[in-house]
C-alpha positions as CSV (number, residue, x, y, z in Angstrom):
1,M,0.0,0.0,0.0
2,T,1.5,3.3,-1.1
3,E,0.3,6.5,0.5
4,T,-0.2,9.4,-1.8
5,Y,-2.4,12.5,-1.9
6,H,-5.9,12.0,-3.3
7,K,-8.5,14.6,-4.2
8,L,-11.1,14.8,-1.5
9,F,-13.3,17.2,-3.5
10,G,-13.0,20.0,-6.0
11,V,-15.0,23.1,-6.9
12,H,-15.4,24.7,-10.3
13,F,-16.6,28.3,-11.0
14,L,-18.7,28.0,-14.2
15,H,-20.0,31.0,-16.1
16,N,-21.4,31.0,-19.6
17,Y,-20.0,34.4,-20.4
18,Y,-16.5,33.0,-20.7
19,K,-15.3,31.2,-23.9
20,D,-14.3,28.0,-22.1
21,G,-17.1,28.3,-19.5
22,R,-14.7,28.8,-16.5
23,C,-14.9,32.0,-14.5
24,V,-11.3,33.1,-13.7
25,D,-12.4,36.4,-12.1
26,I,-13.1,35.0,-8.6
27,D,-10.5,34.4,-5.9
28,V,-10.9,31.9,-3.1
29,Q,-9.3,31.5,0.3
30,P,-10.2,29.2,3.2
31,D,-11.4,31.1,6.2
32,R,-9.1,31.1,9.3
33,T,-10.6,28.0,11.0
34,T,-10.6,26.0,7.8
35,G,-7.0,27.0,7.1
36,Q,-6.1,25.7,10.5
37,L,-8.0,22.4,10.0
38,I,-6.3,21.9,6.6
39,H,-2.9,22.4,8.3
40,Q,-3.8,20.2,11.3
41,Y,-4.8,17.2,9.1
42,G,-2.0,17.6,6.6
43,Y,-4.4,18.4,3.8
44,I,-3.5,20.5,0.7
45,F,-5.6,23.4,-0.6
46,R,-4.8,24.2,-4.2
47,K,-6.2,26.9,-6.4
48,E,-6.8,26.1,-10.0
49,A,-8.0,28.2,-13.0
50,G,-11.6,28.8,-12.2
51,G,-11.8,26.8,-9.0
52,F,-9.9,24.9,-6.4
53,S,-9.4,21.4,-4.9
54,V,-8.6,19.9,-1.5
55,F,-6.3,16.9,-1.3
56,V,-5.8,14.5,1.6
57,P,-3.3,11.7,2.4
58,G,-4.8,8.5,1.2
59,Y,-4.3,5.1,-0.5
60,T,-5.9,3.0,-3.2
61,A,-7.4,-0.4,-2.6
62,E,-9.7,-2.3,-4.9
63,N,-9.9,0.7,-7.2
64,Q,-11.2,2.9,-4.4
65,S,-9.5,5.8,-2.7
66,F,-9.4,5.8,1.1
67,V,-8.2,8.4,3.6
68,T,-5.1,7.2,5.5
69,D,-6.3,8.5,8.9
70,K,-9.9,8.4,10.0
71,T,-11.3,11.9,9.4
72,E,-13.7,13.5,11.8
73,T,-17.1,13.4,10.2
74,N,-18.3,16.6,11.8
75,L,-15.9,18.9,10.0
76,Q,-17.1,21.9,8.0
77,F,-14.8,23.7,5.6
78,N,-15.7,27.2,4.6
79,F,-14.1,29.2,1.8
80,I,-14.4,32.9,1.2
81,L,-14.9,34.1,-2.4
82,S,-14.0,37.6,-3.6
83,I,-14.3,39.2,-7.0
84,T,-11.1,40.2,-8.8
85,N,-12.9,41.7,-11.8
86,P,-14.9,44.8,-10.8
87,Y,-17.3,44.3,-13.7
88,L,-18.2,40.7,-12.9
89,M,-21.7,41.7,-11.7
90,N,-22.3,43.5,-14.9
91,I,-22.2,40.2,-16.8
92,T,-23.8,38.0,-14.1
93,E,-27.5,37.3,-13.5
94,L,-27.9,37.1,-9.7
95,A,-30.7,38.2,-7.4
96,Q,-30.1,41.2,-5.3
97,I,-29.3,40.5,-1.7
98,N,-29.5,42.5,1.5
99,E,-26.6,44.5,3.0
100,G,-24.7,42.3,5.5
101,S,-25.4,39.2,3.5
102,C,-23.6,37.3,0.7
103,Y,-24.3,34.4,-1.6
104,L,-24.0,30.9,-0.1
105,F,-23.1,27.7,-1.9
106,T,-23.1,24.5,0.1
107,N,-23.1,20.7,-0.6
108,T,-26.1,20.4,1.6
109,Q,-28.1,22.2,-1.1
110,I,-27.6,20.6,-4.5
111,D,-29.6,21.6,-7.5
112,S,-28.7,18.7,-9.8
113,A,-26.0,16.3,-10.8
114,V,-24.5,15.4,-14.1
115,E,-25.4,11.8,-14.9
116,G,-22.4,9.5,-15.4
117,T,-20.0,11.9,-13.7
118,K,-19.1,13.1,-10.2
119,T,-20.2,16.7,-10.9
120,Q,-22.9,18.2,-8.7
121,Y,-24.3,21.7,-9.1
122,F,-24.7,23.9,-6.0
123,S,-28.1,25.6,-5.6
124,T,-27.8,29.3,-6.5
125,G,-30.7,30.5,-4.4
126,Q,-29.0,30.6,-1.0
127,T,-27.8,33.5,1.0
128,V,-26.1,33.8,4.4
129,D,-25.9,36.7,6.9
130,I,-22.4,37.7,8.0
131,Q,-22.3,37.8,11.8
132,T,-19.6,40.3,12.7
133,N,-19.7,40.0,16.5
134,A,-20.4,37.6,19.3
135,I,-23.9,39.0,20.0
136,L,-26.6,37.8,17.6
137,Q,-29.6,40.0,17.3
138,E,-32.9,38.5,16.2
139,K,-35.5,41.2,16.2
140,N,-38.9,40.2,17.7
141,S,-37.4,36.9,19.0
142,K,-38.2,36.7,22.7
143,T,-38.1,32.9,22.8
144,D,-35.3,30.4,22.3
145,I,-33.7,29.9,18.9
146,E,-31.9,27.0,17.4
147,L,-28.6,27.0,15.5
148,I,-27.8,23.9,13.5
149,K,-24.4,22.9,12.1
150,N,-23.5,19.5,10.7
151,G,-26.6,18.1,12.2
152,Q,-25.8,19.3,15.7
153,V,-28.4,21.5,17.3
154,Y,-27.5,24.4,19.7
155,S,-30.4,25.9,21.7
156,L,-29.9,29.5,22.8
157,Q,-31.9,31.6,25.1
158,P,-32.1,35.4,24.7
159,S,-29.9,37.5,27.0
160,T,-33.1,39.2,28.3
161,N,-36.7,38.5,27.9
162,S,-37.4,41.4,25.6
163,T,-34.4,42.4,23.4
164,G,-33.9,39.4,21.2
165,Y,-30.1,39.4,21.8
166,F,-28.2,36.1,21.9
167,D,-24.7,35.4,23.1
168,I,-22.9,33.1,20.6
169,K,-19.2,33.7,21.5
170,G,-18.9,30.1,22.7
171,L,-19.8,28.7,19.3
172,D,-17.3,27.4,16.8
173,D,-16.8,29.3,13.5
174,G,-18.9,28.2,10.6
175,V,-22.2,28.4,8.7
176,Y,-25.3,27.7,10.9
177,T,-28.9,27.3,10.0
178,L,-30.9,29.6,12.4
179,K,-34.4,28.6,13.3
180,S,-36.8,30.6,15.4
181,Q,-40.6,30.9,15.7
182,T,-40.6,33.5,12.9
183,T,-37.7,32.7,10.6
184,E,-35.3,30.2,9.2
185,K,-32.0,31.4,7.6
186,H,-28.3,30.9,7.4
187,I,-25.7,32.8,9.4
188,Y,-21.9,32.8,9.2
189,F,-20.0,33.3,12.4
190,G,-16.2,33.6,12.2
191,N,-13.7,34.8,14.8
192,D,-11.6,36.3,12.0
193,R,-14.4,39.0,11.9
194,L,-14.8,39.8,8.2
195,T,-14.6,43.6,7.8
196,T,-16.2,43.6,4.4
197,N,-18.8,41.4,2.9
198,P,-17.4,38.7,0.6
199,F,-19.0,38.0,-2.7
200,A,-19.9,34.5,-1.5
201,L,-19.1,31.7,0.9
202,I,-18.7,28.0,0.0
203,S,-19.5,25.7,2.9
204,I,-18.6,22.0,2.6
205,D,-19.8,19.5,5.2
206,I,-17.4,16.6,5.2
207,N,-20.0,14.2,6.8
208,D,-22.0,14.5,3.6
209,K,-22.1,11.1,1.9
210,S,-21.1,12.7,-1.4
211,I,-17.5,13.1,0.1
212,L,-16.9,10.2,2.5
213,N,-18.9,7.1,3.2
214,A,-19.0,5.1,6.4
215,A,-15.9,3.1,5.4
216,Q,-13.9,6.4,4.8
217,S,-13.9,5.7,1.1
218,M,-13.5,9.0,-0.8
219,Q,-16.3,9.7,-3.4
220,Q,-14.2,12.6,-4.8
221,P,-17.0,14.8,-6.0
222,T,-16.6,17.9,-8.1
223,Y,-19.0,20.7,-7.0
224,A,-19.8,23.5,-9.4
225,I,-21.1,27.0,-9.0
226,R,-23.1,27.6,-12.2
227,L,-23.4,31.4,-12.9
228,Q,-25.5,32.7,-15.8
229,S,-24.8,35.6,-18.1
230,K,-26.8,38.8,-17.5
231,E,-29.4,39.4,-20.2
232,T,-29.8,42.9,-21.5
233,Y,-31.3,44.8,-24.4
234,W,-28.5,45.4,-26.9
235,K,-28.5,48.9,-28.4
236,Y,-26.2,49.6,-31.4
237,I,-25.8,53.4,-31.8
238,I,-24.4,54.0,-35.2
239,V,-22.8,57.4,-36.0
240,E,-22.8,57.8,-39.8
241,K,-20.9,60.2,-41.9
242,E,-24.0,60.4,-44.1
243,T,-27.4,59.2,-42.8
244,T,-29.0,56.4,-44.7
245,E,-32.4,54.7,-44.2
246,N,-31.2,51.5,-45.7
247,L,-29.1,50.2,-42.8
248,L,-30.2,47.0,-41.1
249,I,-28.9,44.4,-38.7
250,D,-29.5,40.7,-39.2
251,L,-28.5,37.3,-38.1
252,S,-28.6,34.6,-40.8
253,N,-30.9,36.9,-42.9
254,N,-33.3,37.3,-39.9
255,T,-33.9,41.1,-39.9
256,E,-36.6,41.1,-37.2
257,L,-34.3,40.9,-34.2
258,F,-33.6,44.6,-33.9
259,M,-35.9,47.6,-34.1
260,K,-34.5,50.7,-35.8
261,T,-35.1,54.3,-34.8
262,N,-33.5,57.6,-35.8
263,E,-32.3,59.7,-32.9
264,V,-30.1,62.7,-32.2
265,L,-26.8,62.3,-30.3
266,N,-25.5,65.1,-28.1
267,G,-28.2,67.4,-29.3
268,N,-27.1,67.7,-32.9
269,K,-25.8,64.5,-34.4
270,P,-28.3,62.2,-36.2
271,V,-27.7,58.5,-35.4
272,S,-29.3,55.2,-36.4
273,V,-30.2,53.2,-33.3
274,F,-30.9,49.5,-33.4
275,T,-32.4,48.1,-30.2
276,S,-32.9,44.3,-29.7
277,R,-36.5,43.4,-29.4
278,Q,-35.6,40.8,-26.7
279,K,-32.9,40.6,-24.0
280,I,-29.7,38.9,-25.2
281,P,-27.2,37.2,-22.9
282,I,-23.9,39.1,-22.6
283,T,-21.1,36.9,-23.8
284,A,-17.4,37.0,-24.6
285,A,-17.9,35.2,-27.9
286,R,-20.8,34.0,-30.1
287,D,-21.3,31.1,-32.5
288,Q,-23.0,33.6,-34.8
289,Y,-22.5,37.3,-34.9
290,F,-24.9,40.0,-35.8
291,R,-24.1,41.8,-39.1
292,L,-24.6,45.3,-40.3
293,K,-25.9,45.4,-43.9
294,L,-27.0,47.9,-46.5
295,R,-30.3,47.0,-48.0
296,N,-30.1,46.6,-51.7
297,G,-33.5,45.3,-52.8
298,D,-33.4,41.5,-52.6
299,P,-31.8,40.2,-49.3
300,E,-29.4,38.1,-51.4
301,N,-28.0,41.3,-52.8
302,D,-27.7,43.2,-49.5
303,L,-24.2,44.6,-49.0
304,I,-22.5,43.3,-45.8
305,L,-20.8,46.3,-44.2
306,I,-19.6,44.7,-40.9
307,S,-19.7,40.9,-40.8
308,K,-19.1,40.7,-37.0
309,L,-20.7,43.5,-35.0
310,P,-18.9,44.1,-31.7
311,L,-20.2,42.6,-28.5
312,P,-21.2,44.8,-25.5
313,D,-18.6,46.6,-23.4
314,I,-19.1,45.0,-20.0
315,T,-18.0,48.3,-18.3
316,T,-21.1,50.1,-19.4
317,L,-24.7,49.4,-18.6
318,N,-27.7,51.7,-18.8
319,Y,-30.8,51.4,-16.7
320,T,-34.2,52.8,-17.3
321,H,-36.8,54.0,-14.8
322,N,-38.7,50.7,-15.1
323,G,-35.6,48.6,-14.4
324,D,-34.8,47.5,-17.9
325,T,-31.0,47.1,-18.6
326,Y,-29.4,48.2,-21.9
327,S,-26.0,47.6,-23.3
328,P,-25.0,50.6,-25.5
329,I,-22.6,49.8,-28.3
330,Y,-21.3,52.8,-30.3
331,L,-20.1,52.6,-33.8
332,N,-18.6,55.2,-36.1
333,F,-19.4,54.4,-39.7
């Protein structure tokens, strides 16, 4: 039996904006307690392009990977995600969340799995409140609350009968499910006291059967955060040397995708504006590109002026009073 390092689990950051589907604009670090656990057990945390993996000492027997030393099954690993591209949210479709919260991805909430593989997709509908001190305030909660972590239940009584304050300084770091008479939600408590809200937290419960079974056999799953491109109305604003009514935008001879209007730019410059009739996902590349053409009677005789119109600039979004989002794309022609 030869001891080597085996992957315990991996996480991929997927985003359909990027050409290869991997989002490289997110950084990840274990929180302080998780970093200590990784060091204590001799594990290895390794960043990868668009994700990370955790490796543990193990061995192979009968085509299965086993951990060398019995791992505590009540471990919870938490990883802090931060955005390295300031425009990531301009290209990402995510629900708005409250101040003091961030997105939560956990292996206890899985949307779906890829048949025939070990890939499992995190649910994207979870959020977690960041608890920045050892006194938890639950408004209107005059009765006991429960905090649940890794299946263990902690019952807490309010500090007084009226304020709804709970002392949690004796609890270990981690992500807890809070249950009271009026609410159920997730909170993150960490002694490293996050000074700014992270983009997201990833919480991995090691006792989940998708990681280790009762015989300490590693299942080696790959979890995935699956982010979707933001959809906007694309708005091509074409500044022409000479205005013509015969410009059009098409895709494979379909000319109904954009609505054309004549407008004035900066108070005096006539422009042709083509606005998509439906929202279009923002992407770094397309299989087929929109074309700018000059109408010349029969569509087969139309003159192609630009065979690949540029894609939206992710640094610029326009919002209307009713909440619609537009991607302006300026062309001098």
